[in-house]
N, CA, C and O of each residue as an XYZ file, in Angstrom:
448
protein
N      86.317    -11.184    100.944
C      86.556     -9.920     99.997
C      87.993    -10.213     99.619
O      88.613    -10.917    100.416
N      88.671     -9.758     98.456
C      89.732     -9.854     98.064
C      90.731     -8.632     98.370
O      90.564     -7.625     97.682
N      91.705     -8.622     99.289
C      92.138     -6.948     99.438
C      93.137     -6.429     98.236
O      93.630     -5.301     98.230
N      93.354     -7.409     97.236
C      94.149     -6.963     96.628
C      93.496     -5.992     95.614
O      94.194     -5.322     94.852
N      91.987     -5.919     95.620
C      91.423     -5.010     94.520
C      91.495     -3.423     95.107
O      91.011     -2.489     94.468
N      92.032     -3.285     96.150
C      92.170     -2.091     96.916
C      93.789     -1.567     96.383
O      93.983     -0.365     96.567
N      94.585     -2.100     95.948
C      95.896     -1.533     95.551
C      96.124     -0.978     94.494
O      97.207     -0.416     94.326
N      95.004     -1.004     93.363
C      94.873     -0.274     92.409
C      93.426      0.462     91.959
O      92.999      1.384     92.654
N      92.780      0.067     90.909
C      91.565      0.627     90.727
C      90.594     -0.151     91.881
O      90.455     -1.298     92.308
N      89.932      1.375     92.150
C      88.682      0.394     93.164
C      87.629     -0.194     92.138
O      87.322      0.081     90.978
N      87.176     -1.201     93.152
C      85.704     -2.134     92.476
C      84.642     -1.332     92.274
O      84.202     -1.086     91.151
N      83.954     -0.673     93.821
C      83.225     -0.016     93.647
C      83.305      1.827     93.625
O      84.272      2.425     94.097
N      82.366      2.383     93.128
C      82.224      3.723     93.107
C      82.296      4.699     94.720
O      81.510      4.518     95.649
N      83.179      5.489     94.716
C      83.278      6.107     95.946
C      82.006      7.151     96.158
O      81.656      7.537     95.043
N      81.407      7.586     96.929
C      80.601      8.959     97.412
C      81.214      9.562     98.407
O      81.665      9.040     99.427
N      81.227     11.070     97.985
C      81.994     11.458     99.138
C      80.885     12.140    100.299
O      79.969     12.906    100.000
N      81.227     11.638    101.747
C      80.062     12.380    102.461
C      80.792     13.006    103.551
O      82.010     13.150    103.660
N      79.901     13.342    104.308
C      80.327     14.466    105.638
C      81.021     15.623    105.072
O      82.043     15.977    105.660
N      80.693     16.203    104.155
C      81.283     17.320    103.600
C      81.381     18.767    104.406
O      82.277     19.597    104.258
N      80.115     18.875    105.390
C      80.316     19.639    106.435
C      81.239     20.002    107.019
O      81.335     21.169    107.397
N      82.501     18.751    107.326
C      83.223     18.730    108.297
C      84.569     19.267    107.578
O      85.510     19.724    108.227
N      84.561     19.166    106.207
C      85.754     19.566    105.484
C      86.128     21.310    106.016
O      87.308     21.632    105.879
N      85.297     22.241    106.518
C      86.009     23.662    106.849
C      86.233     23.584    108.357
O      86.572     24.575    109.004
N      85.991     22.116    109.022
C      86.579     22.183    110.499
C      87.344     21.078    110.752
O      87.224     20.378    111.757
N      88.321     20.859    109.645
C      89.242     19.974    109.630
C      90.430     20.294    111.119
O      90.956     19.268    111.551
N      90.651     21.060    111.533
C      91.094     21.510    112.632
C      90.628     21.014    114.168
O      91.209     20.587    115.166
N      89.482     21.264    113.848
C      88.664     20.661    115.071
C      88.564     19.048    115.294
O      88.682     18.578    116.426
N      88.322     18.167    114.062
C      88.179     16.956    114.149
C      89.358     16.455    113.706
O      90.107     17.026    112.915
N      89.620     14.859    114.457
C      90.602     14.431    114.282
C      90.626     13.013    113.257
O      91.594     12.411    112.791
N      89.407     12.800    113.141
C      88.846     11.379    112.324
C      87.329     11.717    111.906
O      86.403     12.133    112.602
N      87.397     11.332    110.239
C      85.733     11.151    110.194
C      85.838     10.736    108.789
O      86.695     11.114    107.990
N      84.731      9.798    108.543
C      84.576      9.078    107.250
C      84.698      9.842    105.938
O      83.689     10.486    105.652
N      85.752      9.915    105.043
C      85.490     11.043    104.205
C      84.683     10.365    103.004
O      83.848     11.050    102.412
N      84.884      9.173    102.664
C      83.905      8.493    101.463
C      83.449      7.124    101.569
O      84.111      6.361    102.273
N      82.790      6.854    101.190
C      81.861      5.664    101.208
C      81.498      4.627    100.532
O      80.324      4.815    100.215
N      81.922      3.472    100.074
C      81.268      2.749     98.951
C      80.512      1.546     99.824
O      80.616      1.334    101.032
N      79.487      0.615     98.549
C      79.458     -0.630     99.178
C      80.478     -1.199     99.858
O      80.275     -1.655    100.983
N      81.409     -1.239     99.416
C      82.411     -2.110     99.889
C      83.090     -1.787    101.091
O      83.530     -2.674    101.822
N      83.238     -0.259    101.415
C      84.136     -0.089    102.333
C      84.032      1.245    102.423
O      83.092      1.745    101.806
N      84.995      2.210    103.239
C      85.071      3.584    103.548
C      86.521      4.199    103.771
O      87.376      3.520    104.339
N      86.727      5.170    103.431
C      88.004      6.345    103.340
C      87.726      6.899    104.664
O      86.679      7.527    104.817
N      88.747      6.702    105.894
C      88.814      7.355    106.993
C      89.852      8.231    107.477
O      90.853      7.762    108.020
N      89.657      9.678    107.293
C      90.781     10.418    107.482
C      91.197     10.524    108.844
O      90.430     10.809    109.764
N      92.550     10.269    108.978
C      92.832     10.159    110.409
C      94.434     10.912    110.363
O      95.043     10.829    109.297
N      94.786     11.303    110.992
C      96.055     11.758    111.401
C      96.805     10.601    111.906
O      98.017     10.725    111.731
N      96.463      9.572    112.449
C      97.115      8.350    113.128
C      96.711      7.263    112.461
O      96.604      6.351    113.280
N      96.386      6.843    111.202
C      95.546      5.959    110.716
C      96.525      4.501    111.251
O      97.689      4.316    111.607
N      95.604      3.867    111.112
C      95.980      2.222    111.788
C      96.771      1.297    111.070
O      97.032      1.646    109.919
N      97.191      0.280    111.420
C      98.196     -0.414    110.606
C      97.396     -0.897    109.587
O      96.198     -0.719    109.808
N      97.796     -1.741    107.994
C      97.019     -2.584    107.367
C      96.737     -3.924    108.139
O      97.612     -4.424    108.846
N      95.791     -4.360    108.025
C      95.228     -5.791    108.878
C      94.669     -5.579    110.331
O      94.319     -6.495    111.075
N      94.637     -4.288    110.615
C      94.022     -4.165    111.714
C      92.369     -4.367    111.506
O      91.816     -3.772    110.580
N      91.689     -5.140    112.313
C      90.333     -5.034    112.433
C      90.067     -3.828    113.438
O      90.745     -3.458    114.397
N      89.021     -3.389    112.990
C      88.332     -1.812    113.570
C      86.610     -2.610    113.851
O      86.092     -3.543    113.238
N      86.079     -1.790    115.009
C      84.708     -1.934    114.934
C      84.516     -0.561    114.468
O      85.247      0.341    114.877
N      83.209     -0.280    113.312
C      82.876      0.770    112.986
C      81.615      1.229    113.556
O      80.671      0.480    113.808
N      81.639      2.906    113.813
C      80.109      3.082    114.108
C      80.545      5.044    113.397
O      81.522      5.733    113.690
N      79.762      5.274    112.765
C      79.692      6.701    112.240
C      78.287      7.128    111.885
O      77.355      6.346    111.697
N      78.245      8.056    111.834
C      77.020      8.939    111.367
C      76.812      9.570    109.799
O      77.749     10.225    109.343
N      75.885      9.424    109.172
C      75.631     10.275    107.930
C      74.668     11.096    108.056
O      74.033     11.135    109.110
N      74.386     11.878    107.045
C      73.643     12.644    106.897
C      72.562     12.304    106.187
O      73.043     12.375    105.056
N      70.985     11.855    105.975
C      70.386     11.455    104.904
C      69.087     12.308    105.288
O      69.336     13.487    105.540
N      67.690     11.906    105.382
C      66.509     12.928    105.645
C      67.186     13.284    107.189
O      67.405     14.437    107.561
N      67.436     12.210    107.907
C      68.109     12.461    109.190
C      69.162     11.882    109.871
O      69.755     11.016    109.228
N      69.627     12.143    111.152
C      71.369     11.473    110.829
C      70.696     10.133    111.217
O      69.635     10.005    111.827
N      71.485      9.190    110.763
C      71.441      7.675    110.656
C      72.845      7.481    110.933
O      73.735      8.289    110.667
N      73.022      6.027    111.648
C      74.374      5.857    112.095
C      74.401      4.252    111.555
O      73.600      3.328    111.697
N      75.541      4.349    110.954
C      76.202      2.815    110.354
C      77.001      2.131    111.396
O      77.846      2.766    112.028
N      76.807      1.009    111.589
C      77.560      0.156    112.305
C      78.073     -1.308    112.067
O      77.255     -2.145    111.683
N      79.391     -1.668    112.276
C      79.636     -2.996    111.910
C      81.224     -3.407    112.140
O      81.816     -3.207    113.201
N      81.726     -3.924    111.141
C      83.234     -4.424    111.608
C      83.996     -3.937    110.344
O      83.307     -3.509    109.419
N      85.128     -3.956    110.232
C      86.187     -3.634    109.078
C      87.308     -4.182    109.426
O      87.572     -4.627    110.543
N      88.089     -4.165    108.362
C      89.390     -4.346    108.305
C      90.517     -3.366    107.790
O      90.264     -3.129    106.609
N      91.566     -2.752    108.161
C      92.653     -1.517    107.405
C      93.096     -2.555    106.453
O      93.647     -3.613    106.756
N      92.730     -2.045    105.008
C      93.371     -2.692    103.678
C      94.452     -1.351    103.212
O      95.339     -1.586    102.392
N      94.334     -0.308    103.652
C      94.973      0.727    102.728
C      95.058      1.448    103.852
O      94.304      1.418    104.825
N      96.500      2.427    103.576
C      96.798      3.617    104.640
C      97.818      4.464    103.866
O      98.785      4.087    103.204
N      97.385      5.644    104.098
C      97.944      6.807    103.616
C      98.301      7.784    104.565
O      97.514      8.467    105.220
N      99.910      7.822    104.618
C     100.894      8.119    105.965
C     100.500      9.779    105.918
O     100.022     10.219    104.872
N     100.701     10.633    107.010
C     100.592     11.700    107.214
C     102.018     12.334    106.347
O     103.042     11.679    106.155
N     101.781     13.786    105.886
C     102.896     14.299    105.029
C     103.116     14.126    103.592
O     104.078     14.464    102.903
N     101.832     13.422    103.225
C     102.148     13.507    101.771
C     101.068     14.651    101.077
O     100.652     15.629    101.698
N     100.754     14.368     99.856
C      99.965     14.941     98.945
C      98.751     15.041     99.126
O      98.167     16.103     98.915
N      98.168     14.006     99.531
C      96.646     13.490    100.008
C      96.712     13.527    101.542
O      97.748     13.342    102.180
N      95.181     13.851    102.211
C      94.983     13.533    103.271
C      95.671     12.273    103.961
O      95.861     11.244    103.312
N      95.922     12.353    104.883
C      96.198     11.028    105.592
C      95.183     10.146    106.283
O      94.514     10.683    107.165
N      94.999      9.044    106.048
C      94.044      8.244    106.515
C      94.054      6.898    106.264
O      95.178      6.406    106.358
N      92.977      5.970    105.913
C      93.007      4.407    106.186
C      91.904      4.086    105.497
O      90.892      4.781    105.586
N      91.969      2.929    104.679
C      91.102      2.385    103.560
C      90.482      1.236    104.310
O      91.150      0.205    104.395
N      89.172      1.287    104.921
C      88.730      0.263    105.645
C      87.638     -0.683    104.914
O      86.540     -0.167    104.704
N      87.800     -1.735    104.596
C      86.861     -2.889    103.764
C      85.871     -3.302    105.050
O      86.222     -3.652    106.177
N      84.554     -3.150    104.525
C      83.403     -3.636    105.504
C      83.746     -5.345    105.485
O      84.049     -5.939    104.450
N      83.645     -5.944    106.721
C      83.637     -7.262    106.753
C      82.133     -7.857    107.408
O      81.689     -8.995    107.249
N      81.580     -6.873    108.090
C      80.559     -7.444    108.505
C      79.514     -5.910    109.091
O      79.816     -5.170    110.027
N      78.480     -5.817    108.340
C      77.639     -4.331    108.993
C      76.390     -4.895    109.397
O      75.952     -5.954    108.948
N      75.775     -4.126    110.314
C      74.486     -4.828    110.901
C      73.489     -4.653    109.488
O      73.774     -4.126    108.412
N      72.321     -5.253    109.900
C      71.231     -5.381    108.689
C      70.523     -4.037    108.687
O      70.041     -3.780    107.584
N      70.345     -3.193    109.532
C      70.293     -1.792    109.697
C      71.221     -1.121    108.777
O      70.767     -0.642    107.738
N      72.418     -1.039    109.036
C      73.196     -0.406    108.409
C      73.521     -1.044    106.731
O      73.978     -0.470    105.742
N      73.195     -2.052    106.880
C      73.143     -2.337    105.055
C      72.270     -1.517    104.576
O      72.436     -0.579    103.796
N      71.189     -1.965    105.146
C      69.985     -1.072    104.050
C      70.273      0.437    104.100
O      70.053      1.156    103.125
N      70.804      0.932    105.337
C      70.748      2.320    105.154
C      71.909      2.606    103.875
O      71.739      3.402    102.951
N      73.085      1.763    104.084
C      74.434      1.992    102.858
C      73.631      1.965    101.449
O      73.713      2.752    100.506
N      72.840      0.824    101.606
C      72.364      1.045    100.047
C      71.051      2.039     99.378
O      70.744      2.228     98.201
N      70.411      2.595    100.714
C      69.610      3.538    100.181
C      70.636      4.885     99.884
O      70.473      5.515     98.839
N      71.591      5.248    100.761
C      72.257      6.071    100.525
C      72.969      6.425     99.254
O      72.908      7.509     98.675
N      73.717      5.265     98.864
C      74.327      5.101     97.072
C      73.319      5.103     96.664
O      73.336      6.110     95.956
N      71.976      4.507     96.546
C      70.699      4.660     95.762
C      70.828      6.073     95.402
O      71.109      6.371     94.241
N      70.647      6.960     96.288
C      69.914      8.175     96.629
C      70.949      9.220     95.841
O      70.623     10.179     95.141
N      72.140      8.806     96.125
C      72.912      9.831     95.363
C      73.336      9.414     94.245
O      73.570     10.287     93.409
N      73.547      8.129     93.903
C      73.626      7.729     92.435
C      72.356      7.710     91.801
O      72.381      6.648     91.179
N      71.094      8.333     91.557
C      69.953      8.155     91.364
C      69.514      9.450     90.939
O      68.334      9.636     90.645
């Protein structure tokens, strides 16, 4: 995947998830704020440097709690202290088969 696509316009539509956490930000250090077919933005007060490879495992609420798991790479960092929440954009480099199916179902359900 070409990381340059994350420097400007995003290729894939973003879906805001985990809205229930917004009211309890002071208690949560990191969470996935939005997700797309190609990656996710992880809100974090201490984002990892661009290029860092990460193991991803996070829960989304569908009909029940579901866990997405795979590998990713940090391609964008928003440092703390700015106008927008700090965190990191992570591109998916590999998801489990189960996670790929869940992600497709989640995005289809929310966009349909």
